[in-house]
Every structure is written in structure tokens, then in C-alpha cells.
C-alpha positions, 0 to 999 in steps of 0.5 A, spaced: 500 500 500 502 506 498 502 512 503 502 519 502 502 525 506 498 531 504 500 538 508 494 542 509 495 550 508 488 552 510 482 550 513 480 544 508 481 542 501 475 539 497 476 532 495 477 532 488 482 537 488 486 533 493 486 527 488 489 532 483 494 535 488 497 529 490 497 526 483 492 521 483 489 524 477 490 529 472 485 534 473 479 536 478 474 533 473 478 526 473 477 526 481 470 528 481 469 522 476 473 517 481 469 520 487 462 519 483 464 512 481 464 510 488 472 509 488 474 513 494 473 512 501 474 518 507 476 515 514 474 508 512 467 510 509 465 511 501 464 518 499 460 520 494 460 528 495 465 530 489 467 537 493 467 534 500 471 538 505 477 534 507 480 537 514 487 535 517 487 528 521 482 525 515 485 519 511 483 518 504 483 512 500 483 510 493 485 503 491 491 501 494 493 508 496 492 512 502 493 519 503 493 522 510 492 529 511 496 533 516 496 541 518 501 545 516 
């Protein structure tokens, strides 16, 4: 399993943008498609909201990739 860490500068980041900025997908639109397809989980629960607010302390999973979001 691939573990990534994303350092959050603000209060939150939208889920589709997180996927884009970590290199999981090429664009925010591709991130939205992944989320809409049910492939993404936040803290172990399937997430279907494309612009869900992800905050420090949360973990996003997609396939064998896990992204841990930490505060700056």
C-alpha cells in the first residue's frame, strides 16, 4: 500500500482537488469522476460528495493508496 502525506495550508481542501494535488489524477474533473464512481473512501467510509471538505487528521483512500492529511 502506498502512503502519502498531504500538508494542509488552510482550513480544508475539497476532495477532488486533493486527488489532483497529490497526483492521483490529472485534473479536478478526473477526481470528481473517481469520487462519483464510488472509488474513494474518507476515514474508512465511501464518499460520494465530489467537493467534500477534507480537514487535517482525515485519511483518504483510493485503491491501494492512502493519503493522510496533516496541518501545516
